[in-house]
KEMIZA-670799 format. One record per residue (C-alpha): residue number from 1; x, y, z; residue in three letters. Coordinates in nm, 4 decimals. Example, Ala and Ser with C-alpha at 12.3 -4.5 7.8 and 13.67 -1.06 7.14 Angstrom:
<rs>
+-----+----------+----------+----------+--------+
: num :       c1 :       c2 :       c3 : residu :
+-----+----------+----------+----------+--------+
:   1 :   1.2300 :  -0.4500 :   0.7800 :    ALA :
:   2 :   1.3670 :  -0.1060 :   0.7140 :    SER :
+-----+----------+----------+----------+--------+
</rs>
This chain:
<rs>
+-----+----------+----------+----------+--------+
: num :       c1 :       c2 :       c3 : residu :
+-----+----------+----------+----------+--------+
:   1 :  10.7862 :  -3.7982 :  31.7319 :    MET :
:   2 :  10.7283 :  -4.1713 :  31.9329 :    TRP :
:   3 :  10.6020 :  -4.3492 :  31.6288 :    ILE :
:   4 :  10.9293 :  -4.1928 :  31.4051 :    VAL :
:   5 :  11.1417 :  -4.2569 :  31.7160 :    ALA :
:   6 :  11.0111 :  -4.6491 :  31.7512 :    VAL :
:   7 :  11.0500 :  -4.7387 :  31.4449 :    CYS :
:   8 :  11.3766 :  -4.6109 :  31.3821 :    ALA :
:   9 :  11.5178 :  -4.9706 :  31.5097 :    VAL :
:  10 :  11.2121 :  -5.1938 :  31.4889 :    LEU :
:  11 :  11.4159 :  -5.3548 :  31.2185 :    VAL :
:  12 :  11.7138 :  -5.4161 :  31.4361 :    SER :
:  13 :  11.4850 :  -5.5745 :  31.7040 :    ILE :
:  14 :  11.3560 :  -5.8384 :  31.4214 :    GLN :
:  15 :  11.6737 :  -5.9778 :  31.4476 :    SER :
:  16 :  11.6181 :  -6.2624 :  31.6419 :    GLY :
:  17 :  11.7990 :  -6.2766 :  31.9318 :    PHE :
:  18 :  11.6116 :  -6.5612 :  32.1893 :    VAL :
:  19 :  11.4014 :  -6.3363 :  32.5026 :    SER :
:  20 :  11.2277 :  -6.5381 :  32.7945 :    PRO :
:  21 :  10.9567 :  -6.7716 :  32.6671 :    GLY :
:  22 :  11.0977 :  -6.7572 :  32.3114 :    ASP :
:  23 :  11.2179 :  -7.1040 :  32.3319 :    THR :
:  24 :  11.0704 :  -7.3951 :  32.2043 :    GLN :
:  25 :  10.9086 :  -7.5922 :  32.4527 :    GLU :
:  26 :  10.9507 :  -7.9407 :  32.2841 :    SER :
:  27 :  11.3208 :  -7.8686 :  32.2560 :    GLY :
:  28 :  11.3184 :  -8.0390 :  31.9169 :    THR :
:  29 :  11.5228 :  -7.8958 :  31.6594 :    PRO :
:  30 :  11.2851 :  -7.7890 :  31.3192 :    PRO :
:  31 :  11.3348 :  -7.9793 :  31.0229 :    SER :
:  32 :  11.4676 :  -7.8243 :  30.6853 :    GLN :
:  33 :  11.1477 :  -7.7024 :  30.5533 :    GLY :
:  34 :  11.0684 :  -7.5351 :  30.9001 :    GLN :
:  35 :  11.3738 :  -7.3774 :  30.9104 :    ALA :
:  36 :  11.3586 :  -7.2589 :  30.5444 :    LYS :
:  37 :  10.9550 :  -7.1244 :  30.5752 :    ASN :
:  38 :  11.1077 :  -6.9695 :  30.9223 :    ALA :
:  39 :  11.3661 :  -6.8083 :  30.7260 :    ILE :
:  40 :  11.1644 :  -6.6552 :  30.4297 :    ARG :
:  41 :  10.8622 :  -6.5469 :  30.6834 :    SER :
:  42 :  11.1540 :  -6.3712 :  30.8776 :    ALA :
:  43 :  11.2022 :  -6.2201 :  30.5685 :    GLU :
:  44 :  10.8987 :  -6.1201 :  30.4247 :    GLU :
:  45 :  10.8129 :  -5.9419 :  30.8051 :    VAL :
:  46 :  11.1467 :  -5.7674 :  30.8023 :    SER :
:  47 :  11.1021 :  -5.6125 :  30.4310 :    ALA :
:  48 :  10.7065 :  -5.5049 :  30.5865 :    LYS :
:  49 :  10.8645 :  -5.3114 :  30.8635 :    TRP :
:  50 :  11.1186 :  -5.1666 :  30.6161 :    LYS :
:  51 :  10.7828 :  -5.0363 :  30.4319 :    THR :
:  52 :  10.6515 :  -4.8924 :  30.7645 :    ALA :
:  53 :  10.9408 :  -4.7109 :  30.8223 :    SER :
:  54 :  10.9183 :  -4.5625 :  30.4617 :    GLU :
:  55 :  10.5321 :  -4.5267 :  30.5049 :    CYS :
:  56 :  10.6170 :  -4.3173 :  30.8755 :    ILE :
:  57 :  10.8561 :  -4.1087 :  30.7019 :    VAL :
:  58 :  10.5964 :  -4.0277 :  30.4296 :    ALA :
:  59 :  10.3273 :  -4.0080 :  30.6912 :    GLY :
:  60 :  10.0945 :  -4.2069 :  30.5137 :    ASP :
:  61 :   9.9324 :  -4.3735 :  30.8090 :    ARG :
:  62 :   9.6945 :  -4.6004 :  30.5813 :    ASP :
:  63 :   9.9839 :  -4.7158 :  30.4087 :    CYS :
:  64 :  10.1421 :  -4.7940 :  30.8149 :    ILE :
:  65 :   9.8612 :  -4.9776 :  30.8974 :    LEU :
:  66 :   9.8445 :  -5.2074 :  30.6049 :    GLU :
:  67 :  10.1824 :  -5.3174 :  30.6878 :    ASN :
:  68 :  10.1324 :  -5.3514 :  31.0441 :    LEU :
:  69 :   9.8691 :  -5.5692 :  30.9598 :    ASP :
:  70 :  10.0352 :  -5.7650 :  30.7101 :    GLN :
:  71 :  10.3082 :  -5.8301 :  31.0027 :    ILE :
:  72 :  10.0528 :  -5.9050 :  31.2450 :    ILE :
:  73 :   9.8813 :  -6.1620 :  30.9918 :    GLU :
:  74 :  10.2401 :  -6.3092 :  30.9201 :    GLU :
:  75 :  10.3329 :  -6.3183 :  31.3252 :    ASP :
:  76 :  10.0649 :  -6.2765 :  31.5733 :    PRO :
:  77 :  10.2708 :  -6.2600 :  31.8245 :    GLU :
:  78 :  10.4696 :  -5.9198 :  31.7256 :    ALA :
:  79 :  10.4527 :  -5.7276 :  32.0327 :    TRP :
:  80 :  10.5822 :  -5.4310 :  31.8545 :    GLU :
:  81 :  10.3104 :  -5.3952 :  31.5615 :    ALA :
:  82 :  10.0660 :  -5.4013 :  31.8385 :    TYR :
:  83 :  10.2121 :  -5.1256 :  31.9831 :    ALA :
:  84 :  10.2831 :  -4.8956 :  31.6842 :    LEU :
:  85 :   9.9217 :  -5.0281 :  31.5495 :    ARG :
:  86 :   9.7522 :  -4.8892 :  31.8700 :    ALA :
:  87 :   9.9187 :  -4.5242 :  31.8761 :    ARG :
:  88 :   9.8619 :  -4.4964 :  31.4460 :    VAL :
:  89 :   9.4770 :  -4.6289 :  31.5376 :    ARG :
:  90 :   9.4624 :  -4.3398 :  31.8253 :    ASP :
:  91 :   9.5933 :  -4.0861 :  31.5898 :    GLU :
:  92 :   9.3583 :  -4.1667 :  31.3301 :    THR :
:  93 :   9.0315 :  -4.1910 :  31.6035 :    GLY :
:  94 :   9.0178 :  -4.5828 :  31.5856 :    ASP :
:  95 :   8.9776 :  -4.5614 :  31.9478 :    TRP :
:  96 :   8.8219 :  -4.9098 :  31.9452 :    VAL :
:  97 :   9.0845 :  -5.0486 :  31.7677 :    GLY :
:  98 :   9.3869 :  -4.8927 :  31.9723 :    ALA :
:  99 :   9.2267 :  -5.0393 :  32.2601 :    GLU :
: 100 :   9.1875 :  -5.4131 :  32.0894 :    SER :
: 101 :   9.5497 :  -5.3508 :  32.0231 :    ASP :
: 102 :   9.6409 :  -5.2888 :  32.3824 :    ARG :
: 103 :   9.4519 :  -5.5540 :  32.5557 :    ARG :
: 104 :   9.6405 :  -5.7822 :  32.3086 :    THR :
: 105 :   9.9734 :  -5.6768 :  32.3891 :    LEU :
: 106 :   9.9189 :  -5.8194 :  32.7439 :    ALA :
: 107 :   9.9232 :  -6.1711 :  32.5784 :    GLY :
: 108 :  10.1637 :  -6.1568 :  32.3497 :    VAL :
: 109 :  10.5105 :  -6.0440 :  32.5571 :    GLY :
: 110 :  10.3898 :  -5.6580 :  32.5255 :    GLY :
: 111 :  10.4600 :  -5.5559 :  32.8906 :    THR :
: 112 :  10.7046 :  -5.2810 :  33.0070 :    TYR :
: 113 :  10.9560 :  -5.5681 :  33.1553 :    THR :
: 114 :  10.9508 :  -5.7421 :  32.8003 :    ALA :
: 115 :  10.9548 :  -5.4262 :  32.6139 :    VAL :
: 116 :  11.2664 :  -5.3441 :  32.8062 :    ASP :
: 117 :  11.4105 :  -5.6763 :  32.8047 :    TYR :
: 118 :  11.4119 :  -5.6882 :  32.4074 :    ARG :
: 119 :  11.5260 :  -5.3351 :  32.3823 :    LEU :
: 120 :  11.8449 :  -5.3983 :  32.5997 :    SER :
: 121 :  11.9071 :  -5.6881 :  32.3944 :    LYS :
: 122 :  11.9136 :  -5.4950 :  32.0843 :    ALA :
: 123 :  12.2021 :  -5.2985 :  32.2868 :    ILE :
: 124 :  12.3733 :  -5.5791 :  32.3711 :    ASP :
: 125 :  12.3862 :  -5.6185 :  31.9964 :    LEU :
: 126 :  12.5131 :  -5.3521 :  31.9286 :    ASN :
: 127 :  12.6549 :  -5.1312 :  32.1858 :    PRO :
: 128 :  12.8010 :  -4.8741 :  31.9556 :    THR :
: 129 :  12.4900 :  -4.7691 :  31.8024 :    ASP :
: 130 :  12.2584 :  -4.4650 :  31.9863 :    PRO :
: 131 :  11.9529 :  -4.5603 :  31.8281 :    ASP :
: 132 :  11.8346 :  -4.8654 :  32.0387 :    PRO :
: 133 :  11.9482 :  -4.6564 :  32.3544 :    VAL :
: 134 :  11.7294 :  -4.3904 :  32.2409 :    TRP :
: 135 :  11.4434 :  -4.6297 :  32.2242 :    GLN :
: 136 :  11.5030 :  -4.7619 :  32.5609 :    ARG :
: 137 :  11.5148 :  -4.4131 :  32.7182 :    ALA :
: 138 :  11.1634 :  -4.2936 :  32.5417 :    VAL :
: 139 :  11.0436 :  -4.6616 :  32.6791 :    HIS :
: 140 :  11.1443 :  -4.6273 :  33.0395 :    ARG :
: 141 :  11.0466 :  -4.2439 :  33.0264 :    TRP :
: 142 :  10.6820 :  -4.2834 :  32.8457 :    GLN :
: 143 :  10.6517 :  -4.6419 :  32.9890 :    ALA :
: 144 :  10.7189 :  -4.6822 :  33.3042 :    GLY :
: 145 :  10.8285 :  -4.2993 :  33.4788 :    ASN :
: 146 :  11.1596 :  -4.4261 :  33.5216 :    ASP :
: 147 :  11.3491 :  -4.0454 :  33.5194 :    VAL :
: 148 :  11.6639 :  -4.1810 :  33.6508 :    VAL :
: 149 :  11.6847 :  -4.4421 :  33.3905 :    GLY :
: 150 :  11.6040 :  -4.2815 :  33.1179 :    ALA :
: 151 :  11.8539 :  -3.9942 :  33.1743 :    LEU :
: 152 :  12.1147 :  -4.2671 :  33.2081 :    SER :
: 153 :  12.0403 :  -4.3650 :  32.8796 :    ASP :
: 154 :  11.9942 :  -3.9959 :  32.7080 :    LEU :
: 155 :  12.3919 :  -3.9644 :  32.8765 :    ASP :
: 156 :  12.5035 :  -4.2501 :  32.7069 :    LEU :
: 157 :  12.3179 :  -4.1593 :  32.3913 :    VAL :
: 158 :  12.4925 :  -3.8311 :  32.3873 :    ILE :
: 159 :  12.8262 :  -3.9797 :  32.4482 :    VAL :
: 160 :  12.7504 :  -4.2190 :  32.1725 :    LEU :
: 161 :  12.7099 :  -3.9469 :  31.9368 :    SER :
: 162 :  13.0191 :  -3.7520 :  32.0486 :    ASP :
: 163 :  12.8938 :  -3.5195 :  32.2965 :    GLY :
: 164 :  12.5990 :  -3.3784 :  32.0628 :    VAL :
: 165 :  12.2816 :  -3.5828 :  31.9629 :    ALA :
: 166 :  11.9195 :  -3.4765 :  31.7785 :    SER :
: 167 :  11.7400 :  -3.2163 :  31.8992 :    LYS :
: 168 :  11.4905 :  -3.4664 :  32.0380 :    GLU :
: 169 :  11.7337 :  -3.6318 :  32.2811 :    VAL :
: 170 :  11.8722 :  -3.2976 :  32.4184 :    HIS :
: 171 :  11.5051 :  -3.2063 :  32.4328 :    MET :
: 172 :  11.3826 :  -3.4979 :  32.6127 :    MET :
: 173 :  11.6485 :  -3.4669 :  32.8868 :    ARG :
: 174 :  11.5992 :  -3.1117 :  32.9442 :    ALA :
: 175 :  11.2632 :  -3.1805 :  33.0397 :    LYS :
: 176 :  11.3797 :  -3.4487 :  33.2752 :    LEU :
: 177 :  11.6620 :  -3.2438 :  33.4081 :    LEU :
: 178 :  11.4280 :  -3.0328 :  33.5126 :    GLU :
: 179 :  11.1782 :  -3.2894 :  33.6406 :    VAL :
: 180 :  11.4782 :  -3.3318 :  33.9092 :    GLN :
: 181 :  11.4928 :  -3.0111 :  33.9544 :    GLY :
: 182 :  11.8311 :  -2.9591 :  33.7973 :    ASP :
: 183 :  11.7595 :  -2.6206 :  33.6288 :    TYR :
: 184 :  12.1152 :  -2.5309 :  33.5023 :    ASP :
: 185 :  12.1557 :  -2.8747 :  33.3043 :    GLY :
: 186 :  11.7998 :  -2.8116 :  33.1400 :    ALA :
: 187 :  11.9029 :  -2.4538 :  33.0380 :    ILE :
: 188 :  12.2232 :  -2.5958 :  32.8822 :    LEU :
: 189 :  12.0365 :  -2.9036 :  32.6663 :    ASP :
: 190 :  11.7792 :  -2.6060 :  32.5359 :    TYR :
: 191 :  12.0837 :  -2.3859 :  32.5001 :    SER :
: 192 :  12.1885 :  -2.6912 :  32.2864 :    THR :
: 193 :  11.9064 :  -2.7291 :  32.0738 :    VAL :
: 194 :  11.8625 :  -2.3450 :  32.0342 :    ILE :
: 195 :  12.2840 :  -2.3815 :  31.8598 :    GLU :
: 196 :  12.1578 :  -2.6755 :  31.6339 :    LEU :
: 197 :  11.9194 :  -2.4531 :  31.4474 :    LYS :
: 198 :  11.6833 :  -2.7636 :  31.4237 :    SER :
: 199 :  11.3649 :  -2.6032 :  31.3923 :    GLY :
: 200 :  11.3161 :  -2.6161 :  31.7253 :    TYR :
: 201 :  11.4642 :  -2.3182 :  31.8413 :    GLU :
: 202 :  11.1229 :  -2.1353 :  31.9138 :    THR :
: 203 :  11.0468 :  -2.4266 :  32.1663 :    THR :
: 204 :  11.3761 :  -2.4168 :  32.3359 :    ALA :
: 205 :  11.3653 :  -2.0616 :  32.3674 :    LEU :
: 206 :  11.0463 :  -2.0242 :  32.5562 :    THR :
: 207 :  11.1328 :  -2.3157 :  32.7810 :    GLU :
: 208 :  11.4768 :  -2.1531 :  32.8494 :    ARG :
: 209 :  11.3275 :  -1.8292 :  32.9171 :    ALA :
: 210 :  11.1083 :  -1.9738 :  33.1770 :    ARG :
: 211 :  11.3909 :  -2.2020 :  33.3661 :    LEU :
: 212 :  11.5628 :  -1.8508 :  33.3625 :    LEU :
: 213 :  11.3534 :  -1.6698 :  33.5419 :    GLY :
: 214 :  11.2994 :  -1.9812 :  33.7906 :    LEU :
: 215 :  11.6661 :  -1.9670 :  33.8576 :    VAL :
: 216 :  11.6532 :  -1.5361 :  33.8740 :    GLY :
: 217 :  11.8391 :  -1.4715 :  33.5446 :    ARG :
: 218 :  11.5732 :  -1.2287 :  33.4377 :    SER :
: 219 :  11.7884 :  -1.0439 :  33.2062 :    VAL :
: 220 :  11.8955 :  -1.3338 :  33.0245 :    ASP :
: 221 :  11.5304 :  -1.4464 :  33.0074 :    ALA :
: 222 :  11.4092 :  -1.0886 :  32.8810 :    GLU :
: 223 :  11.6790 :  -1.1551 :  32.5947 :    ARG :
: 224 :  11.5161 :  -1.4618 :  32.5390 :    ASP :
: 225 :  11.1494 :  -1.3054 :  32.5036 :    LEU :
: 226 :  11.3083 :  -1.0305 :  32.2618 :    GLU :
: 227 :  11.4582 :  -1.2689 :  32.0240 :    ILE :
: 228 :  11.1024 :  -1.5007 :  32.0238 :    LEU :
: 229 :  10.9296 :  -1.1646 :  31.9558 :    ALA :
: 230 :  11.1821 :  -1.0916 :  31.6666 :    GLU :
: 231 :  11.1271 :  -1.4680 :  31.5352 :    ILE :
: 232 :  10.7363 :  -1.4304 :  31.5473 :    ASP :
: 233 :  10.7156 :  -1.0716 :  31.3870 :    GLN :
: 234 :  10.9223 :  -1.2544 :  31.0956 :    ALA :
: 235 :  10.6947 :  -1.5095 :  31.0625 :    MET :
: 236 :  10.4402 :  -1.2657 :  31.0343 :    HIS :
: 237 :  10.6047 :  -1.0913 :  30.7688 :    ASP :
: 238 :  10.7035 :  -1.3679 :  30.5411 :    ASP :
: 239 :  10.3081 :  -1.5407 :  30.5367 :    ARG :
: 240 :  10.2264 :  -1.1751 :  30.4336 :    ILE :
: 241 :  10.4555 :  -1.1451 :  30.2026 :    ILE :
: 242 :  10.3668 :  -1.5498 :  30.0271 :    GLU :
: 243 :   9.9510 :  -1.4135 :  30.0917 :    ALA :
: 244 :  10.0308 :  -1.0862 :  29.8657 :    SER :
: 245 :  10.2416 :  -1.3060 :  29.6441 :    LYS :
: 246 :   9.9275 :  -1.5152 :  29.5635 :    ARG :
: 247 :   9.6852 :  -1.2494 :  29.5793 :    ILE :
: 248 :   9.9016 :  -1.0234 :  29.3331 :    GLU :
: 249 :   9.8867 :  -1.3593 :  29.0958 :    ALA :
: 250 :   9.5133 :  -1.3635 :  29.1890 :    HIS :
: 251 :   9.3151 :  -1.0608 :  29.3142 :    PRO :
: 252 :   9.0148 :  -1.2376 :  29.3698 :    GLU :
: 253 :   9.1881 :  -1.5053 :  29.6290 :    ASP :
: 254 :   8.9451 :  -1.4522 :  29.8920 :    ILE :
: 255 :   9.1113 :  -1.6715 :  30.1023 :    MET :
: 256 :   9.4967 :  -1.5436 :  30.0676 :    SER :
: 257 :   9.2892 :  -1.2057 :  30.1377 :    LEU :
: 258 :   9.1454 :  -1.3507 :  30.4444 :    TYR :
: 259 :   9.4693 :  -1.4997 :  30.5862 :    MET :
: 260 :   9.6954 :  -1.1612 :  30.5070 :    ARG :
: 261 :   9.3922 :  -0.9695 :  30.6799 :    GLY :
: 262 :   9.4640 :  -1.2073 :  31.0269 :    MET :
: 263 :   9.8522 :  -1.1671 :  30.9809 :    GLU :
: 264 :   9.7905 :  -0.7851 :  30.9375 :    TYR :
: 265 :   9.5831 :  -0.7918 :  31.2268 :    ALA :
: 266 :   9.7624 :  -0.9708 :  31.4727 :    ASP :
: 267 :  10.1000 :  -0.7589 :  31.4039 :    ARG :
: 268 :   9.8063 :  -0.4451 :  31.4963 :    ASP :
: 269 :   9.8572 :  -0.3416 :  31.1344 :    ASP :
: 270 :   9.4577 :  -0.2530 :  31.1758 :    LEU :
: 271 :   9.4298 :  -0.0667 :  30.8871 :    GLY :
: 272 :   9.5643 :  -0.2880 :  30.6428 :    ALA :
: 273 :   9.3378 :  -0.5790 :  30.7770 :    ALA :
: 274 :   9.0354 :  -0.3401 :  30.7755 :    LEU :
: 275 :   9.1560 :  -0.2817 :  30.4122 :    ARG :
: 276 :   9.1589 :  -0.6500 :  30.3150 :    ASP :
: 277 :   8.8303 :  -0.7157 :  30.5144 :    ALA :
: 278 :   8.6543 :  -0.4766 :  30.3108 :    GLU :
: 279 :   8.7870 :  -0.6381 :  30.0000 :    THR :
: 280 :   8.6424 :  -0.9610 :  30.0966 :    ILE :
: 281 :   8.3065 :  -0.7859 :  30.1329 :    MET :
: 282 :   8.3240 :  -0.5976 :  29.8083 :    ARG :
: 283 :   8.4103 :  -0.9649 :  29.6275 :    LEU :
: 284 :   8.2186 :  -1.1715 :  29.8126 :    ASP :
: 285 :   7.9234 :  -0.9832 :  29.9817 :    PRO :
: 286 :   7.6774 :  -1.3237 :  30.0749 :    GLU :
: 287 :   8.0029 :  -1.4872 :  30.2595 :    GLY :
: 288 :   8.1208 :  -1.4636 :  30.6209 :    TRP :
: 289 :   8.4837 :  -1.4217 :  30.5876 :    LEU :
: 290 :   8.5227 :  -1.0437 :  30.5823 :    GLY :
: 291 :   8.2927 :  -0.9896 :  30.8852 :    TYR :
: 292 :   8.5062 :  -1.2534 :  31.0822 :    SER :
: 293 :   8.7975 :  -1.0783 :  30.9853 :    LEU :
: 294 :   8.6485 :  -0.7031 :  31.0492 :    ARG :
: 295 :   8.5467 :  -0.8287 :  31.3930 :    SER :
: 296 :   8.8551 :  -0.9140 :  31.4798 :    LYS :
: 297 :   8.9987 :  -0.5449 :  31.3553 :    VAL :
: 298 :   8.6482 :  -0.3948 :  31.5868 :    ARG :
: 299 :   8.7659 :  -0.5960 :  31.9149 :    ARG :
: 300 :   9.1098 :  -0.4916 :  31.8853 :    LYS :
: 301 :   8.9968 :  -0.1407 :  31.8208 :    THR :
: 302 :   8.7232 :  -0.1316 :  32.1119 :    GLY :
: 303 :   8.4622 :  -0.1069 :  31.9085 :    ASP :
: 304 :   8.2889 :  -0.3590 :  32.1076 :    ILE :
: 305 :   7.9115 :  -0.2755 :  31.9752 :    SER :
: 306 :   8.0493 :  -0.3259 :  31.5771 :    GLY :
: 307 :   8.2522 :  -0.6282 :  31.6822 :    TYR :
: 308 :   7.8969 :  -0.8259 :  31.8185 :    ARG :
: 309 :   7.7389 :  -0.7442 :  31.5132 :    GLU :
: 310 :   8.0323 :  -0.8762 :  31.2608 :    ASP :
: 311 :   7.9938 :  -1.1985 :  31.4665 :    ARG :
: 312 :   7.6179 :  -1.2334 :  31.4469 :    ALA :
: 313 :   7.6541 :  -1.1839 :  31.0662 :    MET :
: 314 :   7.9222 :  -1.4540 :  31.0691 :    VAL :
: 315 :   7.7100 :  -1.7020 :  31.2472 :    ARG :
: 316 :   7.4127 :  -1.6052 :  31.0180 :    GLU :
: 317 :   7.5652 :  -1.6379 :  30.7071 :    LEU :
: 318 :   7.8280 :  -1.9656 :  30.7881 :    SER :
: 319 :   7.4612 :  -2.1177 :  30.8834 :    GLY :
: 320 :   7.3212 :  -1.9977 :  30.5301 :    LYS :
: 321 :   7.6716 :  -2.1539 :  30.3471 :    GLN :
: 322 :   7.6362 :  -2.4580 :  30.5563 :    ASN :
+-----+----------+----------+----------+--------+
</rs>
């Protein structure tokens, strides 16, 4: 979420406002040729930021990194690019590259104060746009641990969004309100997330149930837990239905049999899980998936000796396949 949130406003931050240290030391105005080159360079960088944003939406990290590399090559002081590239490199396991980017940030104005200043300038340029306010809220919380400042920004985001913002805004405000001890306020934000039906219902219900328990509203907490159990059951049912469709089309689809059997076991339909395990062992007697599934069934039924035998077979057969 951090990457998507940051990139949503990066193009607007490239709009050319001046921050401390950005002015020319000599005070000499640029020539017409220099001005044209600067405009052309700014347009190219802006286009690369736009492409990077599209790559983020697509989840293509290689594409993100390629465009960030080009932005930095064009503008070696593009602190936003170093910050974003460090995060992407973290996610791809390039710890050395990420650390290098963070060290570089210190020399190109990527400090907490500089970032906060630039985001504030973006807000000044368009005070009715909630996006840069959201960016500053994220920055103040994640980079500066400024709960009060982040909450103030989140309140403004919600006002600018006509009272109801995105699920991320309400989820973040709920967490920060809890940090401040405002459990009732946090419960209200989690309720808003649930009402939005945004895909965060399970997380919001879980957190709301926990807080309801903390404030002594045990009946309401129990109701949320019952809803969560129903959602969990429905998810198991959906996955079983999808796996069964694949098995019907391809009866020897061992992986779908395994996945369905695991779902059966999770919902304690152990007879159905055992049947899938036996089918897998018949189709693939030298494979370990059937034993893995049966070990789960045996553990749930209390057959510890059988469970250990199956786990030993899993280790033996998986070792042969490797």
